N, C-alpha and C positions, 0 to 999 in steps of 0.2 A: 459289739452292739452299741447303737447310739442311744438306746433308751436308758436314760441316766438312773432310772429306778432299779435297774437290774444289777444290784451289787452281789458279789459272791458271798454266799453264806456257808456256815459250817454245816456239814451233812448231818441230818438228824436221823435217829432210828425211827422205825414205823411207830413205835409206842410214843416216843417224844412228839412226833408229828401229830398223832391223835390227840395229844393233850393240849394242843394249841387252840386258840379261838379261831372262828371262821376267817376273820380278817387276817390273822397271823398266818394261817394256812395258805391263804390266797397270795400273800406277800412272799412266803417261802417258796411256793410253786414257781414263782417268776425266776428263781435262781437255779432251777433244776433243768436237766435236759428233757427233751420231749418224752422219751420212754419212761424216765423216772417220774415225771409229772403225771403221766397217764396211770402208772402203777400205783402211785400214792392216792390218786383220786378214786380208782376202782376199789382199793383196799380200805378206804375210809368208812367209818361206821355211819357217816351221813353223806354217802357218795353222791346222791342225786343233788342235794343242796350245794355241795362243794362244786360239783360240775357246773351247776347253774350260776355260780358266783363268777365264772369266767365270762368276759365280754364275748359276744357272739363271734366277732372276728378272731379273737384269741382261741376260742374253742375250735373254730373251723381250721385255723392254721395248725393247731395241735393234731387234729384228725389227719390233715394232709401230710404233716411231717412224719407222723408215725406210720401212715399208710392206712387206707380204708379197711383193708382186710384185717390187719393187726389191731385196728382200733374199734372193731365191732362192739366189744363190751363197753367201751367208752361211749360210742355212738348211742347205745341204748339208754345212757344216762342223760342225753341231750334234752334240754328244756324245749318247749314248743317254739319259743323265740329263736333259740339256737338252730333248731331244725329248719325253720322257715328261712333263716339266713343261709344255711347250707344249700337249700334248694334255689334261693335267689342267685347264689354264686355258680351253682353247678348246671342248671337247666337251660342256660342261654349261651349262645355264641353270638356276641354282638346283639343284633335285634331279633335273632332267630331262635325260636323254641325248639329244643331237642327232645322228642318223645323217647328216643333211645336212652338218653341220660336220665330222663324222668322215670322210666321203668327200672333202670339200674338202681336209682336211689329208693324208689318205692319198695323194691325187694328188701333192702336193708331195714327200712322202717317197719315193714310187715313182719320181719323176723323178730322184732321186739314185742310182738303179740298184740292182741286186740286193745288192751288199755292204752298202749302207746299210740296206736293208730287213731283211737277215739279222741284222745287229747289233741293230736295233730290236726284232725279234721276240723276242730273248733277254730283253728288259727289260719288254715289255708284259705286263700281266696276261692270263692265258688267258681269264678271264671277260670282259674288255673286248673281245677279239677275237670271242669267242662272241656277245656282245651285239650287236656290229655286224653280224655275219653273220646272226644270227637275225632282224634287222630287214630284211635285204636278200635272203635266199634261203630257199626251201623245199627240204629235202633228203629224198630217197628212196633206197631201196636200202641198201647197207651190207655190212659184212663177212659177216654171217650170212645175208644175203638172196641166195639163188642164183637167184631168179626174175627175172633181168635180161633178159628176152626183148624183142623189138622192140616188142611191144604195150605193155609197161610203160614202156619208154624213150620212147615217143611221148607219154606224159603229162607229160614234163618238157622243159625247154629244152635241156639240155646234160649231158654227163658228161665229167669231166676224166680219169677213170682206169678207166672201165668198171665201177666198183664203186658209187660214189655218183652219184646223179642229182640235178640241180639245176634249180630254176625260179627265175628272178629276179623279185622282187616289184616293184622300181622300175626301169622302163625307162631312166630318166635316169642310173642308176648301174650298169646291167648291164655295160657295157663295162669300167668301172673294176674292179668286183668280179670280173669274169671274168679280167681281167689279174692281179689280186692273187692269185686262187686258182691260176692257172697258175704264178705265181712261187712261191707257198707250197708247192705240191706238189713243186716242184723243190728248193727250199731246205731244207724240213723236212717230209718226208713223214709221220713220226709225228705231228707237230703238226697237219698237215692232216687226217689220219684222226681224231684226237681231236676236232678242232673239228667235223668233219662229223657224227660220232656225237653230239656235244654239242648241236648245233643241232637234230638230229632230235628230241631229247627234252627240250629246255630249258623252263624256266618263266621267261618273260621278266621279269616283275616282280621276282621274287627275284634274278635275275641283275643287274638294274639297281641294286637296293639294295646288293648285294654289291660291285659296281664302285664305287659311291659311297662305301662304307665304306673301301675300299682307297685311293681318291683322297683322302678326308678325312684319313686317317692320314699319307699322304705330305705333304700340304700343311701339316698341323700341325707336322711336323718342320721345315718351312721358315718357320714363323711365321704361318701362315694359320689362323684359327679355323674350327671347323665352323659351318655356316649358322645354327643356332639361337643360338649364342653371338655370332656376328657381328651378327645382327639386334638383339641386346640393347643395342647402342650407341645405338639410336634410342629407348630408353625415355625417357618424358617425366618431367621434374621440375618443381616449381613454382618459377619464377625468384625470386619474392619470399621464399620460405622456404628457399632454398638455403644450406647451411652448409658451410664448408670443414672436412674432418675429417683431412687429412694422413695418409692411409692408404697412402702410396707403398710403404713397406717390405713391405707384404703382397702387392705386385703382382709377379708374375714373367712378366707377359704378354709374349709375343714372344721369350722367352729362347731362344736357339739359332737364331733366325731371322736372315736376312741383311738388312743395311741397303740400301735403294735410295734414290736421290736423291728427296727430297720438296720440291716447289716451294712456297715460302711467299712471300707478297707482301712484298718488302723494305720496311723502314721501319715495318712494323706493330709494335705492342707485342709480339705473340707472337714475331715473327721476331727482334726485338732481344733479348728475354728468353731465347729459345732459344739464340742465339749466346753470350750471356753465361753462361748456365748451363753450357754445354759438357759436359753430363752424358751419358755413354754410355747410361745407363738411360733417360733421357728420350728420346734419339734412338731407342732400341730400342722404347720404348713408343709413340712417334709412328708408327714404321713399322708396328707391330702394329695401331694404330688405323686407319691407311690401309688395311692389308690387310683389316681387319674390314669397313670401308666398301665395299671392292671386292667382297668375298664377298657382302655384303648386297645389292649391286646386281645381282650375277650377270652380266648382259650387259655390264657396264662393261669387263670384261677384253678384249672383242673389238675395241674401238675406242680408239686413243690419245687422242682428244679426250675420250672419256668417262672414261678413267683420270685424265687431267689435271684434269677437272672435279671428280672425287671428291677428289683431293688438295687442290684449292683449297677445296672445301667443308669438309674436315676442318680445314684451317688457318684458314679463315674463322670457323667455329664456335668453335674454341679461342681465337681472337683476341677475338671478341665476349664470350666468357665471361671472359677475362682482363681485358678493359677494365672489365667490371662489378665483378669481385671485387677487383681491384687498384686501381681508381679511377685508372688512368693512371700509377700509380707503378711505374717500371721495377724498382726494387729489390724491391718487394713482389712484382711479377710473376715475377721470377727465383726468389724463395723459393717461391712457389706452384707453379711448374713442377717444382721439385725435390721438393717435399713432397706434392703433391696428385696423385691418380690422374687421368691425362689423360682417361680415359673419362668420368669424372664431369663434367669441364669441358666436354667435347664435348656431353654430354647437356644441360648448362645452355645452351650456345650454341644448340643445336638447338631447345630448348624456347622460348627467347626469339624465335627466328625463327618458330616454329610459332604463337605468339600472334598474329603478323601475319596468318597464314593464317585463323585463327578470326575476327579482327577484320574481315577483308575479306569474310566469307561473306555478310553481309547487304547489302553495297553493290552496287547495280546502276547501270550507266551506259552510255550509248551513245557517250560520249566515247572517242575512239580510245586515247589514252594511258592512261586509267583502265581501260579494258577489257583492254589489254595487261598492265598492272601486275597486275590481278586474276587474269588467266590464268596469269601466272608464279607467283603465290602458290598457285594451286589444284593445281599439279603435285604429284606424290608427294613430292618433296623441293623445297620452295618455292625459287623463283629470283628474283633481283633484276632489275627492269626497268631497263635501261641508259638509257632515256629520261630518267631522273631525274639522271643524271650530267651533268657540265658539257658534255661533248661531245655529249650528247643522242642517242647511237646507238640505233637501233631494234632492240633485241635483248635477250638475257638473259645474266646471269653469276651466279656464286655470291655469297652475302652475304659481305662482307669485314670489316665493323666496325660499331660502334654507330651511326656516322653513317648508314650504309645503313639500319639499323633505324629510326632516328629519322625519316629522310626518308620512308620508306614509311608509318610510323605517322601522320605529319602529313598525308600525302596522303590516306590513308584517312579520317582524321578530317574533313578538309575536304570530302570527297565523300559523307559519310554523309547 
């Protein structure tokens, strides 16, 4: 882990843990595995307050590492802010709202009972609720519509209050949405009425764009860039013409965001230089770069393996770039990390790997290993074929160093 605050601590008994202050508990949790962390929080006498002490990103990461199904008890302890962050992460693929994922997570929150849903409703954007319902129901009737006779009612599936009539668009979600509306009319009748009127007259596309703007603003406050800025990290540079310009002082990227543990391969030049630099600005910038890569991938938020792969890719590209510009000199590497914008180094590492993708475009082979290697290079973000490693495993991983680049380059050259 590159998070320098994660020191290994002596394992405490549950009773000793309970005796700690909230701040001490929070620090101790940083040293434990995901499963241990979750079990300690759930068993704590003040579990809800302890869970709320975790940053929203840290809480989300914990849920994903443990697995949603296994973490249901922990999820029920989520604060409203943590819950909103989870939804911001989970309900969108790029710019597109996913009603399937919204219903998936709504199920989890509703299992927490009416008080949890009531608290969450106070923090959710009205527009997000309206967007979800507009995808799931057609609404008729209303406050000013007195023509609610049996013939009109027959055109719809259900009415919850004798005023608004509802038809469910998606049979697979109808029971969930029906239960949610029944709960909503009981918990907050004015909100229910406003949403029903809103769904009757909404313009879906404008609503989706508005929800995305609100979400982007919240995520920017936590150190996540908007999508267009996130995609800019993948701008290509020419490796042979790359020059260091030392523009770090101009960079405020990620300021105000919260640091999360970033996995870097121990022993690499990048990991060693990062530890020696010990710069909060560099850690902040690295975190922002990882957040940018996660936003650029979109779907990576939904799977822990994908999130880890993105972290390894970021660290791998930075290491490849650092090995090139520092020529293996650790002192020089430390200075470069402190002075140089990490985004530029990432772009250099990415561009070096991208050259392999271009080099492999004209190679054709029926040989199994060659075909597998080329298939890895052809993916949207080129991946390294592990068959070239000493253990010869038949699979893929992210590029880690210039050794990986050289092995692939030589392999391509030999099969041209």
